[in-house]
C-alpha positions, 0 to 999 in steps of 0.5 A, spaced: 940 569 677 945 573 674 945 577 667 949 571 664 945 566 667 939 569 664 942 570 657 944 563 657 937 561 659 934 565 654 939 562 648 938 555 650 930 556 650 931 559 643 935 553 641 930 549 643 925 553 639 929 552 633 930 545 634 922 544 635 921 548 629 926 544 625 923 537 627 916 540 625 919 542 618 922 535 617 915 531 619 912 536 614 917 534 608 916 527 610 909 527 609 909 531 603 915 527 600 910 521 601 904 524 598 908 526 592 911 519 591 904 516 592 902 521 586 907 519 582 906 512 582 899 512 581 900 516 575 906 511 572 901 506 573 895 510 569 900 512 564 902 504 563 895 502 563 894 507 557 900 505 553 897 498 553 890 500 551 893 504 545 897 498 543 891 494 543 888 499 539 894 499 534 894 492 533 887 491 532 887 496 527 893 493 523 890 486 523 884 490 519 
């Protein structure tokens, strides 16, 4: 192989490596976003349940 061909082959391999790294980073980001979204949804449901509970307590106390 000529020097130019070797340089091109090396550059192509570096690009393939970068693409693979980016794909791994994108997959990790999607997984992280999913976990965050699930956590946020659980917290929202828990918070709404707590608000409902507090409202019931306040209504009961106001009736006394």
